[in-house]
C-alpha positions as CSV (number, residue, x, y, z in Angstrom):
1,X,18.5,-4.4,-8.0
2,X,17.8,-7.4,-10.2
3,X,14.0,-8.1,-9.7
4,X,12.9,-4.6,-8.7
5,X,13.5,-1.5,-10.7
6,X,12.9,2.1,-9.5
7,X,11.7,5.2,-11.4
8,X,11.3,8.5,-9.7
9,X,9.2,11.5,-10.8
10,X,6.8,14.0,-9.4
11,X,7.6,13.1,-5.8
12,X,6.7,9.4,-6.5
13,X,9.0,6.4,-6.5
14,X,7.6,3.6,-8.6
15,X,9.1,0.2,-7.7
16,X,8.3,-2.4,-10.5
17,X,8.6,-6.1,-9.9
18,X,9.8,-8.4,-12.6
19,X,10.2,-12.1,-12.0
20,X,8.7,-13.9,-15.0
21,X,6.8,-15.8,-15.9
22,X,4.4,-15.4,-13.0
23,X,6.1,-13.0,-10.6
24,X,6.4,-15.5,-7.7
25,X,7.5,-13.7,-4.6
26,X,10.8,-15.0,-3.3
27,X,13.0,-14.4,-0.3
28,X,15.6,-12.7,-2.5
29,X,12.9,-10.4,-4.0
30,X,11.7,-9.4,-0.5
31,X,15.3,-8.7,0.6
32,X,15.6,-6.4,-2.4
33,X,12.4,-4.7,-1.7
34,X,13.2,-4.2,2.0
35,X,16.6,-2.6,1.1
36,X,15.0,-0.3,-1.4
37,X,12.3,0.8,1.1
38,X,15.0,1.5,3.6
39,X,16.7,3.8,1.1
40,X,13.4,5.5,0.3
41,X,12.6,6.0,4.0
42,X,15.1,8.8,4.2
43,X,14.8,10.2,0.7
44,X,13.4,13.8,1.0
45,X,12.4,14.0,-2.6
46,X,10.0,11.0,-2.4
47,X,6.5,11.6,-0.9
48,X,4.7,8.5,-2.2
49,X,5.9,5.0,-3.1
50,X,4.0,2.8,-5.6
51,X,4.6,-1.0,-6.0
52,X,3.6,-2.4,-9.3
53,X,4.4,-5.2,-11.8
54,X,6.3,-5.4,-15.0
55,X,4.9,-8.9,-15.9
56,X,1.6,-8.7,-17.8
57,X,-1.3,-10.5,-16.0
58,X,0.4,-10.6,-12.6
59,X,1.0,-8.3,-9.7
60,X,2.4,-11.2,-7.6
61,X,1.0,-14.7,-8.4
62,X,1.8,-15.9,-4.9
63,X,4.8,-17.1,-2.9
64,X,7.4,-19.2,-4.6
65,X,6.3,-22.8,-4.1
66,X,9.8,-24.2,-3.9
67,X,10.5,-21.9,-1.0
68,X,7.3,-23.0,0.7
69,X,8.5,-26.6,0.3
70,X,11.8,-25.6,1.9
71,X,9.9,-24.1,4.8
72,X,7.9,-27.3,5.3
73,X,11.1,-29.1,6.1
74,X,12.0,-26.9,9.0
75,X,12.9,-23.3,10.0
76,X,14.5,-21.1,7.3
77,X,16.1,-18.0,8.8
78,X,15.7,-16.0,5.6
79,X,11.9,-16.5,5.8
80,X,11.8,-13.7,8.4
81,X,12.2,-11.3,5.5
82,X,8.4,-11.8,4.8
83,X,7.7,-10.1,8.1
84,X,10.5,-7.5,7.9
85,X,9.8,-6.2,4.4
86,X,6.0,-5.9,4.9
87,X,6.5,-4.1,8.3
88,X,8.9,-1.8,6.5
89,X,6.2,-1.0,3.9
90,X,3.8,-0.2,6.8
91,X,6.2,1.9,8.8
92,X,8.1,4.1,6.3
93,X,6.9,7.7,6.4
94,X,5.6,7.7,2.8
95,X,2.2,6.2,1.9
96,X,2.8,3.0,-0.1
97,X,0.3,2.2,-2.9
98,X,-0.1,-1.2,-4.4
99,X,-1.0,-0.7,-8.0
100,X,-2.5,-4.1,-8.9
101,X,-3.1,-5.3,-12.5
102,X,-3.7,-9.0,-12.8
103,X,-3.3,-11.8,-10.3
104,X,-2.7,-11.0,-6.6
105,X,-3.1,-14.3,-4.7
106,X,-1.6,-15.6,-1.5
107,X,1.6,-13.7,-0.8
108,X,0.8,-11.2,-3.5
109,X,-2.4,-10.2,-1.8
110,X,-0.6,-10.2,1.6
111,X,2.1,-7.8,0.2
112,X,-0.6,-5.5,-0.9
113,X,-2.3,-5.6,2.5
114,X,0.9,-4.2,4.0
115,X,0.6,-1.2,1.8
116,X,-1.3,2.0,2.8
117,X,-3.6,1.8,-0.2
118,X,-4.6,-0.7,-2.9
119,X,-5.6,0.4,-6.4
120,X,-6.7,-2.3,-8.8
121,X,-7.3,-2.5,-12.5
122,X,-10.6,-3.9,-13.7
123,X,-8.6,-7.0,-14.7
124,X,-7.1,-7.6,-11.2
125,X,-8.2,-10.7,-9.2
126,X,-7.5,-11.7,-5.6
127,X,-7.4,-14.8,-3.4
128,X,-6.0,-16.1,-0.2
129,X,-5.8,-19.7,-1.5
130,X,-3.7,-21.2,1.2
131,X,-6.4,-23.5,2.7
132,X,-6.5,-25.4,-0.6
133,X,-2.9,-26.2,0.1
134,X,-3.6,-27.4,3.6
135,X,-2.0,-24.3,5.2
136,X,-3.2,-20.8,6.2
137,X,-2.0,-17.4,5.1
138,X,1.3,-16.9,6.9
139,X,2.5,-13.4,5.9
140,X,-0.1,-11.3,7.6
141,X,-3.1,-12.3,5.6
142,X,-5.4,-13.3,8.5
143,X,-4.3,-10.4,10.7
144,X,-4.1,-7.5,8.3
145,X,-7.2,-8.5,6.3
146,X,-9.4,-8.8,9.4
147,X,-8.3,-5.4,10.5
148,X,-9.0,-3.9,7.1
149,X,-12.4,-5.4,6.3
150,X,-13.6,-6.9,9.6
151,X,-13.4,-10.5,10.9
152,X,-16.5,-11.9,9.2
153,X,-15.6,-10.9,5.7
154,X,-11.9,-11.8,6.3
155,X,-13.1,-15.3,7.4
156,X,-15.1,-15.6,4.2
157,X,-12.1,-14.8,2.1
158,X,-9.6,-16.9,4.0
159,X,-11.8,-20.0,4.6
160,X,-13.3,-20.2,1.1
161,X,-10.1,-19.4,-0.8
162,X,-12.4,-18.0,-3.5
163,X,-11.1,-15.7,-6.2
164,X,-12.5,-12.2,-6.1
165,X,-12.8,-9.9,-9.0
166,X,-11.6,-6.3,-8.7
167,X,-15.2,-5.1,-8.1
168,X,-15.8,-7.8,-5.5
169,X,-12.6,-6.8,-3.7
170,X,-13.7,-3.2,-3.8
171,X,-17.1,-4.1,-2.4
172,X,-15.4,-6.0,0.4
173,X,-13.1,-3.1,1.1
174,X,-9.9,-4.8,0.1
175,X,-9.2,-2.3,-2.6
176,X,-10.0,1.4,-2.5
177,X,-10.2,2.2,-6.2
178,X,-10.9,0.2,-9.4
179,X,-9.5,1.8,-12.5
180,X,-10.0,0.9,-16.2
181,X,-7.6,-1.8,-17.4
182,X,-6.6,0.3,-20.4
183,X,-4.1,2.9,-19.3
184,X,-4.1,1.6,-15.7
185,X,-0.5,2.3,-14.9
186,X,-0.6,5.8,-16.3
187,X,-3.8,6.7,-14.3
188,X,-2.4,5.1,-11.1
189,X,0.8,7.2,-11.5
190,X,-1.3,10.3,-12.1
191,X,-3.2,9.8,-8.9
192,X,-0.1,9.0,-7.0
193,X,1.5,12.2,-8.2
194,X,-1.6,14.2,-7.2
195,X,-1.2,12.8,-3.7
196,X,2.5,13.5,-3.7
197,X,1.8,17.2,-4.3
198,X,0.8,17.4,-0.6
199,X,3.5,18.3,1.9
200,X,5.6,15.3,2.8
201,X,5.4,15.9,6.5
202,X,1.6,16.0,6.4
203,X,1.4,12.8,4.4
204,X,3.7,11.1,6.9
205,X,1.8,12.3,9.9
206,X,-1.5,11.2,8.4
207,X,-0.1,7.8,7.5
208,X,1.2,7.3,11.0
209,X,-2.2,8.4,12.6
210,X,-4.0,5.9,10.3
211,X,-1.7,2.9,10.5
212,X,-0.6,3.2,14.2
213,X,-3.9,4.5,15.4
214,X,-5.8,1.5,13.9
215,X,-3.8,-0.8,16.3
216,X,-4.6,1.3,19.4
217,X,-7.6,1.5,21.6
218,X,-9.8,4.5,20.5
219,X,-8.7,6.8,23.3
220,X,-5.0,6.2,22.7
221,X,-5.6,6.6,18.9
222,X,-7.3,10.0,19.5
223,X,-4.3,11.1,21.7
224,X,-1.9,10.1,18.9
225,X,-4.0,12.0,16.3
226,X,-4.2,15.1,18.6
227,X,-0.4,15.1,19.1
228,X,0.4,14.7,15.4
229,X,-2.2,17.4,14.6
230,X,-0.7,19.9,17.1
231,X,2.8,19.1,15.8
232,X,1.9,19.8,12.2
233,X,-0.3,22.9,13.1
234,X,2.7,24.6,14.8
235,X,5.1,23.9,12.0
236,X,6.4,26.8,9.8
237,X,5.2,25.0,6.7
238,X,1.7,24.6,7.9
239,X,1.5,28.2,9.2
240,X,2.5,29.4,5.7
241,X,-0.1,27.2,4.0
242,X,-2.8,28.4,6.4
243,X,-1.9,32.0,5.8
244,X,-2.1,31.4,2.1
245,X,-5.5,29.8,2.5
246,X,-6.8,32.8,4.5
247,X,-5.5,35.1,1.8
248,X,-7.3,33.1,-0.9
249,X,-10.6,33.2,1.1
250,X,-10.3,36.9,1.6
251,X,-9.6,37.5,-2.1
252,X,-12.6,35.3,-3.2
253,X,-15.1,35.9,-0.5
254,X,-18.0,35.5,-2.8
255,X,-16.7,32.3,-4.4
256,X,-18.3,29.3,-2.6
257,X,-16.2,26.8,-4.5
258,X,-12.7,27.3,-3.3
259,X,-10.9,24.0,-3.2
260,X,-7.6,22.7,-2.1
261,X,-7.5,19.6,-4.2
262,X,-8.8,18.2,-7.5
263,X,-12.4,17.2,-7.7
264,X,-13.0,13.6,-8.4
């Protein structure tokens, strides 16, 4: 890869984007990302994927303006990669985390919306600025954002084009965590590795229930959840973990504070 680098450890694949000076997102970069996500999709050693930046001050500034100008002159077959790569991020089994430090505007925010989770540093800022350019978000911004935070708040973000701080984005529900700017990458990796300690099949089933279920009527979503629950419940891995939990409860019957994860 030329613009994305990959580093694995603790069940987490960290994909780092470097396209200085501002990390504009290009067709070529999305083709690279799509190919790497396709490889990760079948990697049994990777339970969680994190997307981040190697250019200080930027996650992804926005789409490459020269390529937008090219699109304005007529159809560009390569432009479909915007759809393909983001759908890949949504559909691979592993949860995909956008670790955002700095600017995430336009296509940068849209890329993060295709991820399962968005964790921001206190220095991150967000905008769907397209209306100022006489266009609208065209890589899922109107659709994914409305499904994530509701149509009213999405309309406010899209129509105003205002820049949101990390805390404003958290209040709106665009990001799930805001972490200190100092040591952001290390803390985001620690949290991702904590998640990756869970069984891969359980993480994949939970992601599918959340992502696919959100696009179904409630009754159908509940059916999907029930089917995935039953599948995991009957698996040898789950049965062994349940038996271990029963043993732990029996050995510590007087302890009211048995936990299966770290306390936040």
